[in-house]
C-alpha positions, 0 to 999 in steps of 0.5 A: 561477939558469941561463937555461935554468932558465926554459924550459917543458917542450917550449918552444922559446925561438926565438920559434916556440912558447911555452906558459903557463897562464891565470890563471883556469882553469890550462889551457894556452894556446898564445900563438903561436895567439892572434893566429890567433883574432883578426880578420885584421890591419887593416894601415895603408897611410898610408905605402904607396908604389909598388913600389920594388924594384931595377929589373931589369937593363938591357940598354943604357947607359941607367941605370935610374930610381930612386925618390928619398929625398924621395918618403918625406917626411911633413909635420910633425904627421902622426904625433902625429895618426895615433898619437892617432887609433889610440888613440881608435879602440881605445877604441871597439872594446875586445876581451873579455879571454877569460880571459888575463892582462895579459901574455898579452894584451900578447904576443898584441898583439906577435905581431899586430905581427909578422904586420902587419910582413911586410905593411907592410915589402915594399920591400927595400934596394937594392944599390949596390955593383955595379961596373957602376952609374954613379956617379949611379946608385949615389949615388941607390940610397944616397939611396933606401936612406936614404929607405926606412929613413925609411919604415920608421921611420914604419911602425914607429910605426903598428905600435907604436901598434897594438901598445899599445892592449892595454897597460893603461889607456894609451889612456885617458890625455890625448892629450898625455900619451899622446904624451909616453910613446909618443914616449919608448917608441918610441925605447926599444922600437926599440932593445930589439925589434930585438935580440930580433927578430934573436935569434928569426930569426938565432939566438944565435951569439955572433960573429954581429954582424948585426942586422935592420931591420924589413923582414928586411934584416940589417945588420952593425953592425961593417961599414965600409960599411953599405948604408943610409947616405949618404956624409955619414953614412958620413964621420960614422961616429966619431959613431955608432960608439959607439952601434953598440958599445953595441948589439952588446956590451951589448945584442944579445950579452947578450940572446943569452945571456939568451934571454928568453922571450916573456913576460919580453920583453913584460913589459919592454916594458910597463915601457918604455912607463910610464917617464917621459921626464924632460921635466917635462911628465908630470902627477901623475895620469899618474905615479900611473897609470904607477906602478900599471901597472908594478906590475900588470906586475911582479905578473903577471911574478912570478906567471908565474915562480912559478906557471907556471915554478916559479921563486922565485929569479929576481931575478938574471934581472931584474938581467940585464934591468935591465942591458939597460935601462941599456945601451939608455939609454946608447944614447939618450944617444949618439943624442941627441948625435948627432942634435944635431950632425947637425942643427947641421951639416946632415950629412943630412936627417931627415923632418920628422915623424920629427924630432918623435918621434926627436929627443927 
């Protein structure tokens, strides 16, 4: 089956427009409009900081002040409490289904994430390659960029948590079980969604090796001088380059060829949420709930393929998605090794709160 076979009549596979049918009334629903029918997103400002835009050009020889990366540090345990508060509050304000299928509700929630993201990530990466910058200022800007990336990662934790409140029975799990699954999901989804978002925003040019950060800043994966890195991180490039290679060759490029529709994308995201982290801490009750949740997701995806796209031979397409997931798991393995080595040799400082979720 050719990838273009999954396109609906008139559908744009660029994140701008996606049309599907309601499972009940068979009327077309414009999924793009779904978030607009909900209240204005309540943007969390837990990690909001004063404006950190690059300082205005100085007319004197005085080096302009630059925020320090330490300003972004969050105490340990903050994310665990924050995430579970989001889940607990969501149980008190369940919204009506309004005839939408499970995957339609999940996709609408992802679109809400996109709307919130533009309001949350307003700070920009600083340019440190200006030859007029003093060495001290250049170093401060490099450190600032790293700190800003830590801030973005923490803000994404909140956005991801808010998104999955509509992902089936997840919010009704015990808090410890939710955290175990969410922590695993956060690391997987971050590596899955960045290439997808890049595809929607930058297109499917195979030779384009740029990957968008959550604030829209493009990073060239093959660049020898990535501006978000500290000096010590650049010196350890040999450690993280395998991860970048897998991300570019086995995730980003194949995703550009696959061109997932919104419903396909969110179905795989739901699958990621219910995967066991393999730590032995998941209860038997959670295992059963996770299995049933995955079955519901793929049953809905089957209905989507057969009843809406009129495709019955979709197995090869699902196989391509499984290949993507295998590559993401490979990236996770590389990243664990990188994190352990960097922590052991104290190559750079990781936010204490983020250690609880990104080193697992």
